[in-house]
FIBADO-169791 format. One line per 8 residues: number of its first residue (from 1); for each residue z, x negated, y negated of C-alpha. Coordinates in pm, 1 decimal. Layout:
// residues N
NUM) Z/X/Y | ...
//
This chain:
// residues 67
1) 10722.1/-1297.3/-4406.1 | 11051.0/-1252.9/-4226.0 | 11212.9/-915.0/-4215.6 | 11556.8/-920.9/-4373.8 | 11828.4/-769.1/-4160.9 | 12120.3/-580.2/-4304.9 | 12431.3/-417.1/-4172.3 | 12554.1/-76.3/-4284.1
9) 12915.5/-191.1/-4267.7 | 12972.3/-295.9/-4630.9 | 13281.5/-505.1/-4558.4 | 13070.9/-731.3/-4335.2 | 12771.6/-757.2/-4566.2 | 12989.1/-784.7/-4871.2 | 12737.9/-644.1/-5116.2 | 12464.9/-403.6/-5000.3
17) 12307.0/-405.2/-5347.6 | 12265.4/-782.2/-5322.9 | 12089.6/-745.8/-4986.3 | 11852.6/-485.8/-5135.8 | 11787.4/-708.6/-5437.7 | 11710.5/-1012.0/-5220.0 | 11479.2/-800.8/-5006.4 | 11291.0/-679.3/-5312.2
25) 11265.9/-1026.6/-5467.8 | 11146.2/-1179.8/-5139.9 | 10898.8/-900.1/-5076.0 | 11049.9/-860.2/-4730.5 | 11147.9/-517.3/-4599.6 | 11494.7/-455.7/-4465.4 | 11505.6/-433.7/-4088.7 | 11749.9/-273.1/-3850.3
33) 12119.1/-316.7/-3904.5 | 12294.9/-586.7/-3705.1 | 12659.7/-637.0/-3625.5 | 12825.8/-959.3/-3735.3 | 13182.7/-1033.8/-3632.9 | 13305.8/-675.4/-3635.4 | 13260.5/-430.7/-3349.6 | 13155.8/-74.9/-3418.4
41) 13338.9/245.5/-3336.9 | 13367.2/332.6/-2967.1 | 13081.3/585.5/-2981.5 | 12832.7/345.0/-3145.4 | 12602.1/74.2/-3009.8 | 12828.3/-219.9/-3094.3 | 13148.9/-95.8/-2933.1 | 13199.6/-404.4/-2714.8
49) 13100.5/-766.2/-2762.3 | 12833.6/-738.1/-2491.6 | 12690.5/-416.5/-2638.5 | 12691.3/-575.8/-2983.8 | 12498.5/-880.7/-2862.1 | 12243.7/-669.4/-2672.2 | 12188.6/-449.4/-2975.8 | 12155.4/-745.9/-3213.3
57) 11899.8/-916.4/-2988.5 | 11695.3/-595.6/-2971.5 | 11710.5/-561.8/-3350.8 | 11606.6/-925.0/-3406.3 | 11316.0/-898.3/-3161.1 | 11198.8/-576.6/-3329.5 | 11206.7/-754.9/-3665.5 | 11006.6/-1048.8/-3530.8
65) 10745.8/-815.3/-3378.7 | 10715.4/-642.3/-3715.4 | 10575.4/-962.0/-3859.5
//
């Protein structure tokens, strides 16, 4: 079963409780956070577009290896 990915930034996800509910209903654990269309703060892993893409790819690969 696919690992569901979430993002800690609530304004991107929209509703963290909904993500948790979907994860529970699907029986799929939440994976690492990913960045969507918003960059992170300068001292975090998604500070630039390139850093964001590298981080997201690593998070997606880790989720796929989990299954």
